[in-house]
C-alpha positions in Angstrom: 5.6 8.6 -14.3 4.9 7.3 -17.8 1.4 7.1 -19.2 2.1 5.2 -22.4 -0.1 3.2 -24.8 1.4 -0.2 -25.6 0.5 -3.8 -25.7 0.4 -5.5 -22.3 3.4 -7.5 -21.3 2.8 -10.8 -19.4 4.4 -11.0 -16.0 6.3 -14.1 -17.2 8.3 -11.8 -19.5 9.5 -9.5 -16.7 12.9 -10.1 -15.3 12.6 -12.5 -12.4 13.0 -11.2 -8.9 15.9 -13.7 -8.3 17.8 -12.4 -11.4 17.1 -8.8 -10.4 18.3 -9.3 -6.9 21.3 -11.3 -8.0 22.4 -8.5 -10.3 21.9 -5.9 -7.6 23.7 -8.0 -5.0 26.7 -8.2 -7.4 26.7 -4.5 -8.1 26.5 -3.6 -4.4 28.5 -6.5 -2.8 30.1 -4.6 0.0 30.7 -6.2 3.4 28.0 -4.1 5.0 25.5 -5.1 2.3 26.3 -8.8 2.8 25.9 -8.4 6.5 22.6 -6.6 6.3 21.2 -9.3 3.9 22.3 -12.0 6.3 20.6 -10.2 9.2 17.4 -9.8 7.1 17.4 -13.4 6.1 17.9 -14.6 9.7 15.1 -12.3 11.0 12.6 -13.4 8.3 13.5 -17.1 8.8 12.9 -16.8 12.5 9.5 -15.1 11.9 8.4 -17.6 9.3 8.2 -14.9 6.6 11.1 -15.9 4.3 10.2 -17.8 1.2 6.6 -17.9 2.4 5.2 -16.0 -0.6 3.7 -18.0 -3.5 4.0 -17.0 -7.1 1.0 -15.3 -8.7 0.1 -16.6 -12.2 -1.7 -14.9 -15.1 -0.7 -11.4 -14.4 -0.7 -8.7 -17.1 1.6 -5.7 -16.9 -0.4 -2.6 -17.3 1.8 -0.2 -19.2 -0.7 2.6 -18.8 0.1 2.6 -15.0 3.8 2.0 -15.0 7.2 3.7 -14.5 10.7 3.5 -15.9 12.2 4.5 -12.5 14.5 2.0 -10.7 12.5 -0.4 -8.6 13.1 -0.6 -4.9 14.9 -3.9 -4.0 12.6 -6.7 -2.8 14.7 -7.1 0.3 14.0 -3.5 1.3 10.3 -3.7 0.5 9.8 -6.7 2.8 12.0 -5.5 5.6 11.4 -1.7 5.9 7.7 -1.4 6.9 5.1 0.5 8.8 2.5 -1.8 10.3 1.8 -0.5 13.8 -0.2 -3.6 14.8 3.1 -5.5 14.8 5.3 -2.7 16.3 6.7 0.7 15.5 10.2 -0.1 14.5 10.7 -0.7 10.7 11.9 -4.2 11.3 9.1 -5.2 13.7 6.4 -6.1 11.1 8.7 -8.7 9.4 9.9 -10.1 12.8 6.5 -10.1 14.6 3.9 -11.1 12.0 4.7 -14.7 11.4 1.7 -16.0 13.4 -0.8 -13.8 11.6 -3.0 -16.1 9.5 -4.3 -14.8 6.2 -5.9 -18.0 4.7 -8.8 -18.3 4.5 -9.8 -14.6 4.3 -13.2 -12.9 4.2 -14.2 -9.3 3.9 -17.4 -7.9 5.3 -19.2 -5.3 3.2 -21.7 -3.0 4.9 -23.5 0.3 4.7 -25.0 2.2 1.8 -25.0 -0.5 -0.9 -27.4 -3.0 -2.5 -25.2 -6.1 -2.0 -23.8 -6.1 1.5 -22.5 -9.4 2.9 -19.4 -11.4 3.8 -17.3 -12.2 0.8 -14.4 -14.7 0.4 -11.3 -13.1 -1.0 -11.2 -15.5 -3.9 -14.7 -14.5 -4.9 -13.8 -10.8 -5.0 -10.6 -11.3 -7.0 -11.5 -14.0 -9.5 -13.8 -11.9 -11.8 -11.0 -9.5 -12.5 -7.7 -9.6 -14.4 -4.7 -9.3 -12.1 -2.4 -6.5 -13.2 1.1 -5.5 -12.3 1.3 -1.7 -11.8 4.6 0.1 -10.8 3.7 2.9 -8.4 5.6 5.3 -6.3 5.0 5.0 -2.6 5.6 8.1 -0.5 5.6 7.9 3.3 4.6 10.9 5.4 7.9 10.3 7.1 9.6 11.7 3.9 11.0 8.4 2.5 9.8 6.7 -0.6 9.9 3.5 -2.7 9.0 2.3 -6.2 7.0 -0.9 -6.0 5.7 -3.4 -8.7 2.3 -4.1 -7.1 0.0 -6.9 -8.3 -3.7 -6.2 -7.9 -7.1 -5.1 -9.3 -8.7 -1.7 -9.6 -10.5 -0.8 -6.4 -13.4 0.8 -8.2 -14.2 -2.3 -10.2 -14.5 -4.3 -6.9 -16.6 -1.6 -5.2 -19.0 -1.6 -8.2 -19.8 -5.3 -7.4 -21.5 -4.2 -4.2 -23.7 -1.5 -6.0 -23.2 1.5 -3.7 -26.3 3.7 -3.6 -26.5 7.5 -3.9 -25.9 8.0 -0.2 -22.4 6.4 -0.4 -20.2 9.5 -0.4 -17.3 7.8 1.3 -15.8 4.4 1.7 -14.3 3.2 5.0 -11.9 0.4 5.5 -11.0 -1.5 8.6 -7.9 -3.7 9.4 -7.9 -6.7 11.7 -8.0 -6.5 15.5 -6.1 -9.6 16.8 -4.1 -8.7 19.9 -3.1 -12.3 20.4 -0.9 -12.2 17.3 -0.4 -8.4 16.9 2.0 -7.3 19.7 1.8 -3.7 18.7 -1.8 -3.5 19.9 -1.8 -2.2 23.4 1.8 -1.0 23.2 1.4 2.0 20.9 -0.8 5.0 21.3 -3.0 4.6 18.2 -6.6 3.4 18.5 -7.2 0.0 17.1 -8.5 -1.5 14.9 -6.8 0.6 12.3 -9.3 2.5 10.1 -9.0 4.6 6.9 -11.3 6.1 4.4 -11.6 7.7 1.0 -14.1 9.9 -0.8 -16.1 7.8 -3.2 -14.7 9.5 -6.3 -11.1 8.9 -5.0 -12.0 5.2 -4.4 -13.4 4.9 -7.9 -10.4 6.6 -9.5 -8.5 4.3 -11.9 -5.3 4.7 -10.0 -6.7 3.3 -6.8 -5.7 -0.4 -6.4 -6.4 -3.4 -4.2 -3.0 -5.1 -4.1 -2.6 -8.8 -3.4 1.1 -9.1 -4.3 4.3 -7.5 -5.4 7.3 -8.6 -7.4 5.3 -11.5 -8.9 4.4 -13.0 -5.5 1.7 -12.9 -3.0 2.0 -10.3 -0.3 3.9 -11.2 2.8 2.3 -10.4 6.2 4.4 -7.3 6.8 3.3 -5.8 3.5 -0.4 -6.2 4.2 -1.3 -9.7 3.2 -3.6 -10.9 1.9 -5.1 -7.7 0.4 -4.3 -4.0 1.0 -5.2 -0.7 -0.4 -2.7 1.3 -2.6 -3.5 4.9 -3.3 -0.3 6.2 -4.9 -1.0 10.0 -4.8 -1.5 9.9 -1.0 0.9 9.3 1.9 1.4 5.7 2.6 -0.7 5.5 5.8 -3.8 6.0 3.7 -3.1 2.6 2.0 -4.5 0.4 4.8 -3.2 -3.1 5.1 -5.0 -6.5 5.6 -8.5 -5.2 4.9 -11.3 -7.1 6.7 -14.2 -4.6 6.4 -15.5 -2.2 3.7 -18.3 0.1 4.6 -20.1 2.7 2.4 -21.1 5.7 4.4 -22.6 9.2 3.9 -20.4 11.2 6.3 -16.6 11.4 6.3 -15.4 8.3 8.3 -12.7 8.4 11.0 -9.1 7.8 10.2 -6.7 6.4 12.7 -3.8 8.8 12.2 -6.1 11.7 11.8 -7.8 10.9 15.1 -4.5 10.5 16.8 -3.0 13.8 15.6 -5.2 15.8 13.3 -2.6 18.6 13.0 0.0 16.1 11.6 -2.1 13.7 9.6 -4.9 15.1 7.5 -7.8 13.0 6.3 -7.0 13.5 2.7 -3.2 13.0 3.1 -2.4 14.0 -0.4 1.3 14.2 -1.1 2.0 18.0 -1.2 5.5 19.3 -1.0 4.2 22.7 -0.2 2.5 21.7 3.0 5.0 21.2 5.8 4.5 18.5 8.4 4.6 20.2 11.8 8.0 18.5 12.6 9.7 18.3 9.1 9.5 19.5 5.6 7.8 17.5 2.9 9.6 19.2 0.0 12.2 16.5 -0.3 12.3 12.7 0.2 14.7 9.9 0.7 14.3 7.1 -1.8 15.1 3.9 -0.1 18.3 2.5 -1.6 19.6 6.0 -2.7 21.9 8.2 -0.8 20.9 11.7 -1.9 17.4 13.1 -1.3 15.2 14.2 -4.2 12.4 16.6 -4.7 8.9 15.5 -3.8 6.4 15.8 -6.6 2.8 17.2 -6.2 0.4 14.3 -5.7 3.5 12.1 -5.7 3.8 12.7 -9.5 0.2 11.9 -10.3 -1.1 15.4 -10.6 -2.1 15.1 -14.2 -4.4 12.2 -13.3 -5.9 13.3 -9.9 -5.7 17.1 -9.5 -9.2 17.5 -10.9 -10.6 15.6 -7.9 -9.7 18.6 -5.7 -10.7 21.5 -8.0 -11.6 24.5 -5.9 -10.4 23.0 -2.6 -7.8 24.7 -0.4 -5.1 22.0 -0.4 -3.4 23.7 2.5 -6.5 23.4 4.6 -7.7 20.0 3.3 -4.3 18.4 3.6 
């Protein structure tokens, strides 16, 4: 992960998604690849999630939060997803989320803050400069991606609500819409999906509220219209389609942690030395690559975030 000082680059100067995918398609144009792309297109077309994303304008590429690693293909990012509300198979979110409506969108803010209320998404986003940040995403299932997110710093948004001295944690809640979310009632997790961060984690400059990727608005399967991205933690911490933010004094519940505390810790920091009960976390499979690679401490962000956990037993608080 590069932490470089350079002038910002406008998103319009970045190689277009179409050019990038065309080049990749040419380089990998085997019969199996062509077939998989055809199946992907047919599935997304059926679900209403193909070509549905709109371009995002006026985005600045933040070089200080970037990477020179190969980006994961857009087609993989929008077709290989975990979003339990729409099903447990990786293809389910793209296939089953077409009826999920994300416009208009409001977020309710509650708890230990001076400015609670119900906020329109546009009003939360508009005061801030949208940035493209290229982050690693590491799943607890031992696979990973490199994604060019578009968003705004979480901490800057949270400051708008003026959290008070009792706000030690921030809790996030996803929608509960069983009529358009076929996974609800069919999987063992408790819904609505909830997650939480310690306030200093939430305020860290790396924490991002993402509204797009690859220059376009998020599709439903990727957490439209707004999701959390905390790149040094396993992916399940980055809750999708946020509808509620609550400032609290005590550690809030976390859906995966409540479901299986021995497998999914509240902190969920990427740590190759802490084994999942059913598999090692020492190596990971980068989507689009054949060979596995070593997993980095804090997903490669140790220099930036290790101080948050000074004095903590990271084997216990996993």
